[in-house]
N, C-alpha and C positions, 0 to 999 in steps of 0.2 A: 737294578731297581731305580725307579725315577728319582727317589730322594737322594740317592748317591750322585746322580748327575746334576742335581739342583741344590747345591749347598745353600743353606739359609732358608729353604722352604721345608717346613717340617709339619708332620701330623703325629700327634701322640695320642694313642687310644689306651686309656687305663681302665682296668676293670673296676667294678664297684667296691672291691676290697680296699683299694687305695682311698676312695672317697669315704668309705665307712670308717676307716682308721683315722681319718682327719675330722670325723664328726659331720661330714657332709652327706645328706640323704641322697639316695639313688633317685633317678627319675621316677621310678615306680612308687617310691615312698612319697614323693612330692604329689603325684597323681592321687594317691590314697588320701593324703592330707587335704587336697583340693576337693575331693569327693566328700570328705567329712565336713568341710566348710559349707559346701552346697547343701548338704543335708541339714546342717545347723541353721542355715538361712531359711530353710523350709520348715523349721521347727521339728525336725525328725532326728533320730539317732541311728547311726549306721550299725550299731552293735559292734561285733568284733571283726566284721569283714566289709570294709567300705566298697570294694569293687562288686561284691555280690549284691549289696544294697543298691548300687547304681544300676547294675544290669536288670535287677528286678523292677526298679522304679522307672527306668527309662528304656528298657528293652534293647540296650546296646552296650558295647564296651565304652568305658570312659575315654573321652578325647581330651588330651592335655590342653589344646588351644581353647576348646569350648569351655572347659572347666575354669581356666584362667580368666576368660572373659566374663564368666558368670559371677566370679567372686571379686574381680577387680576390673572396673569398667574403663578406666583411663590408662594411658601408658604410664603415667606417674604412679598410679596405684599398683599396677602390675610390677613395675620396677621395685617399688618399696617392698611388696610382698615377696618377690623372688630374692631380693637382697638378703632378707632374713635367713634364707637357706644357705647362703654362701659367704656372706661377710660376717666375720666374727664380732661378737660383742666384746667389751673389755674383759668380762669374766671368761668367755670362751677362749680368748687369746691367752689369758693367764694360764688356763688349763690346757693349752696346746691344741685347741679345737679350731677347725676351719682355717688353719694356717698350713703352709706348705710342709708336707711330710718329708722324711729322708728320701723316700722313693721318688717323690716329685722333684726334689732338688737334684737328685742324681740324673733323672731323665732330662732336666733342663741343662745340666752340665754336659751330658753326652750330646744332646742336640746342638748346643752351642759350638761344639767341636766338630760338628758335621758327621757324627757317628749315627748310623742307621741301625736300629734294632727291630727285628720282627720275630714273632713267635709263631 
């Protein structure tokens, strides 16, 4: 495997369960939130299904980049918006949310030793 031959170059792909355990939303959850914000800006309510609302309203699947640009026009606004999904507040940190989980710490330790894991 290429990673075995290139110690120090690593790629770790973790499923949504690791993110959810840490209180970090999945990419799809973020898209749904962005759709909800687009609807709010238009004075509408998505009901219980943001993606269906978007498809009905725009006739296409929601696009992450387009949604992000619709709700945050500058790089600074986009950075601040996305940071809220990943950077813990003081309360979240106290409650163990958005901080490295045991699974993540283990993956970092294994990678730092040059151990390649695949499933």
